[in-house]
C-alpha positions as CSV (number, residue, x, y, z in Angstrom):
1,M,36.6,2.6,-8.9
2,K,35.1,0.9,-11.6
3,L,31.9,-1.1,-11.1
4,D,31.4,-4.5,-12.6
5,N,28.4,-6.9,-12.6
6,L,29.6,-8.4,-8.9
7,D,29.8,-4.8,-7.7
8,L,26.1,-4.3,-8.8
9,R,24.8,-7.4,-7.1
10,Q,26.5,-7.2,-4.1
11,L,25.0,-3.3,-4.0
12,R,21.4,-4.6,-4.7
13,V,22.2,-7.2,-1.6
14,F,22.7,-4.2,0.4
15,L,20.2,-2.3,-0.6
16,T,17.9,-5.0,0.6
17,V,19.6,-5.4,3.7
18,A,19.1,-1.8,4.6
19,D,15.6,-2.0,3.5
20,C,14.5,-5.0,5.5
21,G,16.3,-3.8,8.4
22,G,19.0,-6.5,9.1
23,F,21.0,-9.9,7.7
24,S,18.0,-12.3,9.1
25,Q,15.0,-10.2,7.8
26,A,16.9,-10.4,4.1
27,Q,17.1,-13.8,3.5
28,A,13.9,-14.5,2.6
29,E,13.6,-11.8,0.3
30,L,16.8,-12.5,-1.1
31,N,16.3,-16.0,-1.2
32,I,19.9,-16.8,0.3
33,G,21.4,-17.7,3.5
34,I,22.8,-15.4,6.7
35,S,26.5,-16.6,5.6
36,T,26.2,-15.9,2.1
37,I,24.7,-12.5,3.0
38,S,27.6,-11.9,5.3
39,I,30.3,-12.7,2.9
40,Q,28.6,-10.9,0.1
41,M,28.5,-7.7,2.5
42,S,32.1,-8.0,3.6
43,D,33.0,-8.2,0.1
44,L,31.3,-4.9,-0.9
45,E,32.6,-2.6,2.3
46,T,36.4,-4.2,1.3
47,R,35.8,-3.0,-2.3
48,L,34.5,0.4,-0.9
49,G,36.8,0.9,1.4
50,M,34.3,1.5,4.2
51,R,32.3,0.3,6.7
52,L,28.4,0.7,5.6
53,C,26.6,-0.9,8.5
54,Q,26.4,-2.1,12.0
55,R,25.4,-5.1,13.5
56,G,25.4,-7.1,16.8
57,R,23.4,-6.8,19.9
58,T,22.5,-3.5,19.7
59,G,20.7,-4.2,16.3
60,F,21.2,-3.3,12.7
61,S,21.6,0.2,11.4
62,L,23.4,2.3,8.6
63,T,26.7,3.9,9.4
64,K,26.7,7.5,8.2
65,E,29.1,6.1,4.7
66,G,26.4,3.6,4.3
67,E,23.3,5.9,4.3
68,R,25.3,8.0,1.5
69,V,26.0,4.9,-0.3
70,Y,22.4,3.8,0.2
71,S,21.0,7.0,-1.6
72,A,23.7,6.5,-4.2
73,A,22.8,3.3,-4.9
74,K,19.3,3.8,-4.9
75,T,19.9,6.8,-7.8
76,L,21.8,4.1,-9.8
77,F,19.5,1.6,-9.7
78,S,16.9,4.2,-10.9
79,Q,18.8,5.4,-13.6
80,I,19.8,2.0,-14.9
81,D,16.0,1.1,-14.6
82,G,15.1,4.2,-16.7
83,F,18.0,3.0,-19.3
84,N,16.1,-0.3,-19.9
85,N,12.5,1.2,-19.9
86,E,13.9,3.4,-22.6
87,I,15.1,0.8,-24.5
88,H,12.2,-1.3,-24.3
89,D,10.3,1.3,-25.3
90,L,12.3,2.2,-28.1
91,R,12.2,-1.9,-29.5
92,Q,8.5,-1.8,-28.6
93,E,9.0,-4.8,-26.2
94,L,6.7,-5.2,-23.1
95,S,8.7,-6.7,-20.7
96,G,9.7,-6.5,-17.2
97,K,8.0,-6.6,-14.0
98,L,5.3,-4.8,-12.6
99,L,5.6,-3.7,-8.9
100,L,1.6,-3.3,-7.6
101,G,0.5,-1.8,-4.1
102,I,-3.0,-2.3,-3.4
103,A,-5.3,-1.2,-0.2
104,D,-6.8,-3.9,1.5
105,N,-10.2,-5.5,1.0
106,L,-10.8,-3.8,-2.4
107,V,-11.3,-7.7,-4.3
108,T,-15.1,-7.3,-3.1
109,H,-15.4,-3.3,-4.5
110,P,-17.7,-4.1,-7.8
111,N,-15.9,-1.1,-9.7
112,A,-12.1,-1.4,-8.5
113,S,-11.5,-3.4,-12.3
114,I,-8.3,-4.7,-11.0
115,S,-8.6,-7.9,-11.6
116,R,-10.1,-7.3,-14.9
117,S,-7.1,-5.1,-16.0
118,L,-5.0,-7.8,-14.9
119,H,-6.5,-10.1,-17.3
120,H,-6.0,-7.5,-20.0
121,L,-2.4,-6.6,-19.2
122,F,-1.6,-10.7,-18.8
123,N,-3.5,-11.2,-22.5
124,M,-0.6,-9.0,-24.0
125,E,2.4,-10.2,-25.9
126,G,5.3,-10.1,-24.0
127,K,7.5,-11.4,-20.9
128,I,5.4,-9.6,-17.8
129,E,6.4,-10.9,-14.3
130,T,4.4,-9.3,-11.5
131,A,4.5,-9.1,-7.7
132,I,1.4,-7.5,-5.7
133,S,1.7,-6.3,-1.8
134,I,-1.2,-5.6,0.2
135,L,-0.4,-2.5,2.4
136,S,-2.3,0.4,4.3
137,P,-2.5,3.6,2.6
138,N,0.7,5.2,4.3
139,L,3.0,2.4,3.6
140,L,1.6,2.7,0.0
141,E,2.8,5.9,-0.3
142,R,5.9,5.5,1.0
143,E,7.2,2.3,-1.0
144,V,5.7,4.2,-4.3
145,L,8.3,6.9,-3.1
146,D,11.1,4.4,-2.3
147,Q,10.6,3.0,-5.5
148,R,10.1,-0.4,-4.1
149,L,6.6,-0.3,-6.0
150,D,6.0,1.0,-9.2
151,I,2.5,1.7,-9.0
152,A,-0.2,2.2,-6.1
153,I,-4.1,2.1,-5.8
154,G,-5.7,3.1,-2.3
155,A,-7.6,6.0,-0.8
156,F,-5.1,8.5,0.5
157,P,-5.8,11.6,3.0
158,R,-3.1,13.9,2.3
159,H,-1.4,14.1,-0.8
160,L,2.3,13.7,-0.4
161,P,5.2,15.8,-2.8
162,G,7.2,13.6,-5.1
163,L,3.7,11.4,-6.1
164,H,1.1,11.6,-8.8
165,Y,-2.1,11.0,-7.5
166,Q,-5.0,10.2,-10.2
167,P,-8.7,9.8,-9.2
168,L,-10.0,6.2,-10.1
169,F,-13.3,5.0,-8.2
170,T,-14.7,6.0,-4.9
171,E,-16.2,3.8,-1.6
172,N,-18.8,4.4,0.4
173,Q,-17.6,4.4,4.1
174,I,-20.7,2.9,6.4
175,L,-20.7,3.4,10.2
176,Y,-21.5,-0.3,11.4
177,C,-22.5,-1.7,14.5
178,S,-22.9,-6.0,15.5
179,K,-25.7,-7.3,17.1
180,K,-24.2,-8.0,20.1
181,H,-23.4,-3.8,20.7
182,P,-26.3,-2.3,22.2
183,L,-27.1,0.2,19.5
184,F,-28.0,-3.1,17.5
185,H,-31.7,-2.8,18.7
186,I,-31.8,0.9,18.7
187,N,-33.3,2.6,15.9
188,T,-30.7,4.9,15.1
189,D,-31.7,6.8,11.5
190,K,-31.9,9.8,12.9
191,F,-28.3,9.4,14.9
192,T,-25.8,12.5,15.0
193,P,-22.5,12.1,15.8
194,Q,-23.0,13.8,19.1
195,D,-25.6,10.8,19.9
196,L,-22.3,8.6,19.8
197,A,-20.1,10.0,22.4
198,K,-20.6,7.7,24.7
199,Y,-19.9,4.7,22.6
200,K,-16.5,3.2,21.4
201,V,-15.1,3.8,18.0
202,A,-12.5,1.9,16.3
203,Q,-9.9,3.7,14.4
204,R,-7.9,3.4,11.3
205,G,-4.0,3.5,12.5
206,Y,-2.7,5.5,9.5
207,T,-5.7,8.1,10.0
208,A,-5.6,8.2,14.0
209,G,-5.6,11.9,15.8
210,R,-6.8,13.6,12.4
211,P,-10.1,15.0,12.3
212,H,-12.3,12.2,11.1
213,P,-14.3,12.7,7.8
214,S,-17.7,12.1,9.4
215,N,-17.2,14.5,12.3
216,I,-17.8,11.5,14.7
217,K,-15.0,11.4,18.1
218,T,-12.7,9.2,17.8
219,T,-10.5,9.3,20.3
220,G,-10.2,7.1,23.7
221,S,-11.4,4.3,22.3
222,G,-8.4,2.2,22.7
223,A,-8.9,0.4,19.4
224,L,-6.9,0.6,16.2
225,S,-6.4,-1.3,13.3
226,Y,-4.4,-0.5,10.1
227,Q,-5.8,-3.0,7.7
228,M,-10.1,-3.3,7.5
229,E,-10.1,-7.0,8.6
230,G,-8.9,-5.9,12.4
231,L,-12.1,-3.5,12.1
232,V,-14.6,-6.2,11.2
233,Y,-13.0,-8.3,14.3
234,L,-13.6,-5.0,16.4
235,V,-17.2,-4.6,15.4
236,L,-18.0,-8.0,15.4
237,S,-16.7,-8.2,19.1
238,G,-19.7,-5.7,20.1
239,H,-17.8,-3.3,21.8
240,F,-17.0,-1.2,19.1
241,I,-18.6,0.8,16.3
242,A,-16.4,1.6,13.2
243,H,-16.7,2.6,9.4
244,L,-16.4,-0.2,7.0
245,P,-16.6,0.0,3.2
246,D,-20.1,-0.9,2.5
247,H,-19.0,-3.9,-0.3
248,L,-17.2,-5.6,2.5
249,A,-19.6,-5.2,5.3
250,K,-22.3,-6.6,3.1
251,K,-22.0,-10.3,4.1
252,W,-22.7,-9.4,7.6
253,V,-25.0,-7.5,7.2
254,E,-27.2,-9.8,5.2
255,S,-26.9,-12.5,7.9
256,G,-28.1,-10.3,10.2
257,D,-24.8,-10.1,12.2
258,M,-24.0,-6.2,11.7
259,K,-26.1,-3.2,11.0
260,A,-25.7,0.3,9.9
261,L,-26.4,3.4,11.9
262,N,-27.6,6.0,9.9
263,P,-25.9,5.8,6.6
264,Q,-26.5,9.3,5.3
265,G,-26.1,11.0,8.3
266,L,-22.8,9.4,9.6
267,G,-21.2,7.8,6.5
268,Y,-18.7,9.5,4.0
269,E,-17.3,8.7,0.5
270,S,-13.6,7.7,0.3
271,T,-11.6,8.7,-3.4
272,F,-9.6,5.8,-4.3
273,E,-6.6,7.3,-6.3
274,L,-3.7,5.6,-8.5
275,I,-0.1,6.7,-7.4
276,I,3.2,6.4,-9.0
277,R,6.2,8.4,-8.2
278,A,6.6,11.8,-10.1
279,G,9.4,12.7,-12.5
280,T,10.2,8.9,-13.1
281,H,10.1,7.1,-16.8
282,P,7.3,4.5,-16.6
283,S,8.1,1.1,-17.8
284,P,5.9,-0.4,-21.3
285,V,4.4,-2.5,-18.5
286,L,3.8,0.1,-16.1
287,K,2.1,2.1,-19.0
288,A,0.1,-0.9,-20.2
289,F,-1.2,-1.5,-16.8
290,K,-2.5,1.7,-16.1
291,Q,-4.0,2.2,-19.5
292,C,-6.1,-1.1,-19.0
293,L,-6.7,0.0,-15.9
294,L,-8.3,3.5,-17.0
295,T,-9.6,1.9,-20.1
296,S,-11.9,-0.7,-17.5
297,L,-12.8,2.2,-15.2
298,G,-13.7,4.6,-18.3
299,T,-12.7,8.2,-18.0
300,E,-14.9,9.5,-15.5
301,I,-14.7,8.8,-11.6
302,K,-16.9,4.9,-10.9
303,R,-18.7,5.6,-7.9
304,G,-19.0,2.4,-5.6
305,P,-22.6,0.7,-4.6
306,T,-25.1,2.5,-2.4
């Protein structure tokens, strides 16, 4: 069979449905109704001569044929995007869409330079679109690998094959308790990880089960969050202690609602990195944003406030 524009549109619908995990979930992403999605999927299955997915009371899943078509369609659109990027390069056009992923609560980091980089990018001449997603580090890596994001910025405790990592800046992670916690009125300046054995530590969901960078024990607390804001809630409850970025906790420290516990002995430093998918041809917009970011940061890794 020969592909035409209708087939390509239907394949994009199929990819979105598969990525979202069903027709209902794909409505908002595609901005069309379930009936229209169903018609386009049925037409595509008829055109290809095979069933691509199962849907019903048992839920949504791809058939074996659907999984192969999904993989082939991803490759096809990656090649199309690469061709378009090459043409934009040849014509020296700054045009296209930037799909940017960022770890949560970096907006208060004084050295992140993301807003400043976007300011410079949008000052450039060209038709630039952007979509920003705020996700946990493990999801950022997955979305870049699956080509749903062009570029992402976060702290990644382990490096995955297929991604290129570039250090950008650091962030101080300090252990905090709230004024409702028993440790708030105790001198903790010389506390060690062993002194915290009886206290509950709220953990980051994407690092749970791994050795903690500060060497404190984090098992058995019963409290997890995949976002920093969730950890703030847990700390302010008075039942947990947790590591937070110092720039994020600053507000509550200054108001007297939180206290740092031995910052030098119980804290650690995270390195934030820029990631892109290895082996892809970056679009002009992606290259321009990356250059704006690196120029704003300088050539050396920028350190967070102490």
